[in-house]
C-alpha positions, -999 to +999 in steps of 0.1 A: +053+094+160+028+107+185+016+134+161+014+108+133-007+085+154-029+115+164-034+122+127-044+086+121-069+086+150-085+118+137-090+103+102-091+066+109-123+058+091-112+077+059-077+062+060-093+027+063-113+034+031-083+048+013-062+018+022-088-006+008-098+012-023-065+029-032-034+016-014-040-021-019-048-018-056-018+004-060+003-023-044-011-050-068+002-029-098+037-040-088+038-070-112+068-088-096+059-081-059+023-093-065+036-128-073+043-135-036+008-127-026-006-147-054+015-178-046+007-178-009-030-177-019-044-162+013-057-130-003-071-151-032-088-178-011-095-161+023-098-124+013-121-111+039-101-126+068-069-114+053-082-079+050-095-080+086-060-090+098-044-062+079-069-037+093-063-049+128-025-046+123-029-010+109-050+001+138-026-015+163+006+002+150-012+035+150-023+031+186-002+049+214-016+023+239-002-006+218+032+011+216+033+017+254+024-020+261+049-033+236+022-050+215+028-028+185+064-038+183+055-074+187+030-072+159+055-056+135+081-082+143+056-109+137+050-095+102+087-094+096+088-131+105+059-138+082+078-121+054+108-144+060+084-174+058+070-161+026+104-157+011+113-193+020+080-206+008+082-188-025+118-198-032+110-235-025+076-236-042+092-246-076+070-219-091+092-189-084+114-174-110+142-150-103+130-129-132+107-115-105+136-107-083+140-119-047+106-124-030+096-097-005+128-077-014+137-042-003+121-025-033+088-044-027+088-034+010+097+002+002+067+003-022+045-011+005+057+016+028+047+042+001+013+026-003+006+028+034+018+063+038+022+086+008-006+070-012-028+074+019-019+111+020-029+114-017-061+096-011-070+119+018-063+149-004-088+136-030-114+131-002-110+166+012-144+182+012-161+148+004-155+127+035-133+150+054-141+186+065-108+200+055-075+191+038-047+180+061-018+204+067+016+196+052+029+192+087+002+166+095+010+147+063+048+148+072+040+135+107+020+106+094+047+098+067+073+097+094+054+075+117+047+049+090+084+050+080+094+042+116+070+012+115+085-001+083+120+005+096+113-019+123+097-042+097+131-043+079+131-016+053+166-001+050+170+035+059+181+045+024+146+036+011+126+054+038+116+089+026+123+117+050+097+141+036+069+143+011+092+153-017+113+122-012+081+101-010+069+115-043+103+107-060+104+072-046+068+066-057+077+078-092+108+056-095+091+024-082+061+029-105+084+033-134+104+002-126+076-021-113+041-012-125+029-035-153-001-058-161+001-092-145-022-121-139-014-120-102-023-083-100-056-088-118-065-118-096-056-100-064-076-070-074-106-091-084-105-109-050-103-075-032-132-060-051-154-091-046-147-090-009-155-052-008-188-058-026-198-084-001-189-061+028-209-033+011-240-055+010-236-060+048-228-024+056-252-005+078-273+022+062-256+055+060-221+041+061-200+069+044-189+063+009-208+029+005-238+024-016-249-013-016-250-036-034-218-026-053-187-007-045-181+000-082-212+021-087-215+059-085-206+066-049-186+098-044-158+078-027-154+055-057-154+084-081-125+100-061-106+068-062-114+061-098-099+095-107-065+078-099-076+048-121-072+019-098-072-014-117-106-030-122-113-067-126-120-064-163-085-052-170-057-029-160-064+008-163-037+033-154-041+063-177-018+086-157+013+067-169+024+045-198+033+011-185+057-002-211+073+026-231+075+064-230+079+069-193+091+104-184+127+101-173+139+114-139+175+125-137+193+109-108+208+142-094+193+143-059+208+126-029+177+105-023+174+092-058+211+085-058+209+063-027+178+047-041+195+038-074+227+024-058+208+000-035+208-036-046+170-033-047+161-067-062+182-089-039+186-071-005+161-085+020+151-074+055 
């Protein structure tokens, strides 16, 4: 965990950018899981404040000082309680349908873990030589993956859905995208709110802030070009050229121990 936190501290600024421009849009591609965020409306109606709270949480759980004081653990358990509240609210909102599965279920939380760990690693790889002087080593990436998995274990993700290495993270990423990624009104709305908030922040950004060229985050900045390579969804519609959302997915044989334990989990109904 210490090595994972050291890696975060070394690349904190770049990781923050990747989380905002890559990890969050990636999460919104999960059509069923995005429904909870859409129903609770905080990201839709109070986007900047919600992003600030998420950023504060990320920095806290990656701070050795916060772990030593016990504050990191308290922050994680608070999020776990918020998840429980979101489940209750969604199920009693009279707008939730079980066609979306159980709200904030294990598969959704496992996907969030991937978004905040493995997808961050992918984003940093794309930024190597652009906003970072060198690519991270495989050991550094594994350390960061392990640390975020520990955080999400405390947050309620079952051990069977926590990748033990980059290979398992890749396989879990592939399975979840195949099962969950699809166009949705919630995903489009969440992404639009995110990009609008980012554009406002860009206008306020100090001169020389890396990767930002006011007045728009969707212009020709080198950072956005890197992220756009992975085709994050834009407000005008869903763009995800690296996979086919409905039909024609490449199949993955369930012959490895990690994929086996993933498939046998009651993903849609087990909660943390």
